[in-house]
C-alpha positions in Angstrom: -6.2 -21.6 38.1 -3.3 -24.1 38.3 -5.2 -26.7 36.2 -6.1 -24.0 33.7 -2.4 -23.1 33.4 -1.5 -26.7 32.7 -4.3 -27.0 30.2 -3.0 -23.9 28.4 0.6 -25.1 28.5 -0.4 -28.5 27.0 -2.3 -26.6 24.3 0.7 -24.5 23.3 3.0 -27.6 23.4 0.8 -29.3 20.9 1.4 -26.6 18.2 4.0 -26.5 15.4 4.8 -23.0 16.4 3.4 -20.9 19.3 1.0 -18.9 17.2 -2.8 -18.2 17.2 -4.4 -17.0 14.0 -6.2 -13.8 15.1 -10.0 -13.7 15.0 -10.4 -11.2 12.2 -13.8 -9.6 11.7 -15.4 -10.5 8.3 -12.1 -12.3 7.4 -11.8 -15.4 9.6 -14.2 -18.2 8.8 -14.5 -22.0 8.7 -11.9 -22.3 5.9 -9.2 -20.3 7.7 -9.9 -21.9 11.1 -9.6 -25.4 9.8 -6.6 -24.6 7.7 -4.8 -23.1 10.7 -5.7 -26.0 13.0 -4.5 -28.5 10.4 -1.3 -26.5 9.9 -0.3 -26.7 13.6 -1.4 -23.3 15.0 -4.6 -22.3 16.7 -7.4 -21.2 14.4 -9.9 -18.7 15.7 -12.8 -16.6 14.4 -15.2 -14.0 15.7 -18.7 -15.5 16.3 -20.0 -12.2 14.9 -18.7 -13.3 11.5 -21.9 -15.5 11.2 -24.7 -13.4 10.0 -27.3 -15.5 11.9 -27.2 -18.0 14.7 -28.0 -20.7 12.2 -25.0 -19.6 10.2 -22.9 -19.9 13.3 -24.1 -23.4 13.8 -23.1 -24.3 10.2 -19.6 -22.8 10.8 -19.2 -24.8 13.9 -20.2 -28.0 12.1 -17.7 -27.3 9.4 -14.9 -26.6 11.9 -15.7 -29.8 13.8 -15.5 -31.8 10.5 -12.4 -30.1 9.1 -10.1 -29.2 12.0 -8.6 -32.7 12.1 -8.2 -32.7 15.9 -6.3 -29.4 15.7 -6.8 -26.6 18.2 -9.3 -23.8 17.6 -11.1 -21.1 19.4 -13.7 -18.4 19.1 -13.9 -14.7 19.8 -17.0 -13.4 21.6 -18.1 -9.8 21.9 -19.2 -9.3 25.5 -20.1 -5.6 25.3 -23.4 -4.8 26.8 -24.8 -3.6 23.5 -24.2 -6.9 21.8 -27.4 -8.8 21.9 -26.4 -12.3 20.6 -24.0 -13.5 23.3 -26.3 -15.9 25.1 -27.4 -17.6 21.9 -23.8 -17.9 20.8 -22.7 -19.5 24.1 -25.6 -22.0 23.9 -24.4 -23.2 20.4 -20.7 -23.3 21.5 -21.5 -25.6 24.4 -21.8 -28.6 22.1 -18.8 -27.6 19.9 -16.7 -27.0 23.0 -13.8 -24.9 21.6 -10.6 -25.1 23.6 -10.3 -21.4 23.8 -12.7 -18.4 24.0 -11.4 -14.8 23.7 -13.7 -12.3 25.1 -13.6 -8.7 23.8 -15.0 -5.2 24.6 -16.4 -6.1 28.0 -15.9 -8.2 31.2 -15.0 -11.9 30.6 -17.3 -12.7 33.5 -20.3 -12.8 31.2 -18.8 -16.0 29.5 -16.9 -17.7 32.3 -19.5 -20.1 33.7 -20.7 -21.3 30.3 -17.2 -21.8 28.9 -15.9 -23.6 32.0 -18.9 -25.9 31.9 -17.6 -27.4 28.7 -14.0 -27.3 29.9 -12.8 -24.4 27.8 -10.5 -21.5 28.8 -11.5 -17.9 28.8 -8.9 -15.3 27.8 -9.8 -11.6 28.0 -8.8 -9.3 25.1 -7.0 -6.3 26.8 -4.8 -3.4 25.7 -3.8 -1.7 29.0 -2.6 -2.9 32.4 -5.8 -1.6 34.0 -7.9 -3.7 31.7 -5.7 -6.7 32.5 -6.2 -6.2 36.2 -9.9 -6.0 35.8 -10.0 -9.2 33.7 -8.0 -11.1 36.2 -10.2 -9.9 39.0 -13.2 -11.1 37.0 -11.7 -14.6 36.9 -10.3 -14.8 33.4 -8.0 -17.8 32.8 -5.6 -15.8 30.7 -5.0 -12.5 28.9 -4.8 -11.7 25.2 -2.8 -8.5 25.0 -3.4 -6.3 21.9 -0.2 -4.1 21.5 0.3 -1.2 19.2 0.5 -2.0 15.5 -2.2 -4.6 15.6 -4.8 -4.6 12.7 -8.4 -3.9 13.5 -9.0 -2.8 17.1 -5.5 -1.9 18.3 -3.6 -1.1 21.4 -1.6 2.1 22.1 1.3 0.4 24.0 4.4 -1.2 22.6 4.8 -4.9 23.5 8.0 -4.0 25.2 6.1 -1.8 27.7 2.8 -3.6 27.9 4.0 -7.2 28.4 6.6 -6.0 31.0 3.8 -4.1 32.8 1.5 -7.1 32.8 4.2 -9.5 34.0 4.7 -7.3 37.1 1.5 -8.7 38.5 0.5 -11.7 36.3 2.4 -14.9 35.8 -0.4 -16.8 34.2 -1.1 -17.5 30.5 -0.5 -14.6 28.2 -1.2 -14.2 24.5 0.2 -11.1 22.8 0.1 -9.6 19.3 0.6 -6.5 17.3 2.4 -6.2 14.0 4.0 -9.7 14.2 4.6 -11.0 10.8 7.7 -13.1 10.9 9.2 -16.0 12.8 11.7 -13.7 14.4 8.8 -11.5 15.6 7.2 -14.6 17.1 10.4 -15.4 19.0 10.8 -11.8 20.1 7.3 -11.8 21.7 8.2 -15.0 23.5 11.4 -13.5 24.8 9.4 -10.5 26.1 7.1 -12.8 28.1 4.2 -14.0 25.8 3.3 -17.6 25.9 1.5 -17.5 22.6 1.6 -15.0 19.7 -1.3 -13.7 17.7 -0.8 -13.2 13.9 -3.6 -11.6 11.8 -2.5 -9.3 9.0 0.0 -11.9 7.7 -3.0 -14.2 7.0 -5.4 -11.6 5.7 -4.7 -12.2 2.0 -4.5 -16.1 2.2 -6.6 -18.2 -0.1 -8.8 -19.3 2.9 -9.5 -15.7 3.9 -13.0 -14.3 3.6 -11.7 -10.8 2.9 -13.2 -9.0 -0.1 -11.0 -9.2 -3.2 -10.4 -5.4 -3.0 -9.3 -5.8 0.6 -6.8 -8.6 -0.3 -5.3 -6.6 -3.1 -5.0 -3.4 -1.0 -3.2 -5.4 1.7 -0.8 -6.9 -0.8 0.0 -3.5 -2.2 0.2 -1.7 1.1 3.2 -0.7 3.2 3.4 0.5 6.8 2.9 4.0 5.6 -0.6 3.1 4.4 -1.9 2.3 7.9 -4.0 4.9 9.8 -5.2 4.7 13.4 -8.8 6.1 13.9 -11.7 5.6 16.3 -14.1 7.1 13.8 -15.4 3.8 12.4 -16.4 1.7 15.4 -15.9 4.1 18.3 -12.7 2.2 19.3 -9.2 2.9 18.1 -8.4 0.7 15.2 -5.8 0.5 12.4 -7.2 0.9 8.9 -5.9 0.9 5.3 -5.7 4.6 4.4 -7.0 4.2 0.9 -10.1 2.4 2.1 -10.7 4.8 5.0 -10.3 7.9 2.8 -12.5 6.5 0.1 -15.4 6.1 2.4 -14.8 9.4 4.3 -15.3 7.5 7.5 -13.3 9.9 9.6 -15.7 12.7 8.8 -18.7 11.2 10.5 -18.1 8.1 12.5 -19.8 7.1 15.8 -19.2 9.0 19.0 -19.4 5.9 21.2 -19.2 2.1 21.1 -22.2 0.4 19.8 -22.2 -3.2 18.7 -26.0 -3.7 18.5 -26.8 -5.1 15.1 -23.1 -5.7 14.5 -23.8 -7.9 11.5 -25.9 -5.3 9.7 -24.9 -4.4 6.1 -25.3 -0.7 7.0 -22.4 -0.7 9.4 -19.5 1.3 8.0 -16.8 -1.3 9.0 -18.1 -3.7 6.4 -16.6 -1.5 3.7 -13.7 0.2 5.5 -10.9 -2.3 5.6 -8.3 -2.8 8.3 -4.7 -4.2 8.5 -1.9 -4.0 10.9 1.5 -2.4 10.7 3.1 -5.7 9.6 1.3 -5.4 6.3 4.5 -5.0 4.4 5.2 -8.8 4.9 2.2 -9.7 2.7 3.6 -9.9 -0.8 1.0 -12.0 -2.6 -1.7 -14.6 -2.2 -0.6 -17.8 -0.3 -2.4 -20.6 1.5 -2.5 -20.6 5.3 -0.4 -23.8 5.2 2.2 -21.9 3.2 2.3 -19.0 5.6 2.6 -21.3 8.6 5.4 -23.3 6.9 7.3 -20.1 6.2 6.8 -18.8 9.8 7.9 -22.1 11.1 11.1 -22.1 9.1 11.8 -18.5 10.2 11.0 -19.3 13.8 13.4 -22.3 13.8 16.1 -20.2 12.2 15.6 -17.4 14.7 15.9 -19.9 17.6 19.1 -21.3 16.1 20.4 -17.8 15.5 20.2 -16.6 19.0 22.2 -19.5 20.5 25.6 -18.3 21.6 27.3 -21.0 19.6 25.5 -19.9 16.4 25.9 -16.1 16.7 28.9 -15.5 19.1 28.9 -11.9 18.3 25.7 -11.5 20.4 27.7 -12.5 23.4 30.7 -10.2 22.8 31.0 -6.6 24.2 30.2 -3.8 21.9 33.4 -2.5 20.2 34.8 0.7 21.6 33.5 3.8 19.9 36.2 6.3 19.1 36.0 9.8 20.5 
């Protein structure tokens, strides 16, 4: 575990800012991963974004050719109903991503394979109970999904969830949920996260694979346009209200979790679009490099701003409030 901690610390230290581009279903692909890696953050994508195993092989070849030595990782569904995991792990062995984030099941299913190529396994969790189970299963780190995240979301604020996790876990911790600015990145670090996940802020970038209607809806949306529902995938997720209502997904979604045939065109989530509560920060189309540059400048400014010599008012007592 100690060597894994050092490996992760070295990975974070190599970045321009402590950020991981979230693995967004049907949105993150070769273009976004390579752009993120070349811009100085970790690029990730869900393996399930490849329609076939051959397509996944092509994506991995493209990332290897275009990442320029930058950091990247992959998200794997490890739920028992997902039938492509073993084939995906076999392909990933040669590509050897630095980071694998498991979701919707025990990380134990991926541990041996990922460790054989020297990668780290982080378990996607949203509760302290899930975190404890992931640690017991041998995960190298945790990826905490807090409230406000786009797609599958958590119910707990980062203030409460990160604090609860840090009561029993001092190892590597990634956290995300509605982070859309450099100040938000710094806030997550102050709370105890080592690395911060950003998704919605990148959803409408030029490298995104989101449908044009999805991009436009994200650009036009505000926090008031986000609805949380489990009626699309069987798991609570944040959706764009216009999209959700248009497809009447809430009226007849699944009653349980089922990721068999997750790539099938018939699945409702292909046409019902998600976004997180940080959607208001997306004001127009940008490149990933432009977003990372803006976040980097904001992060640097936030770091400077919290120094006592830069903002002495933060170190002064609150003024007396008159009766």
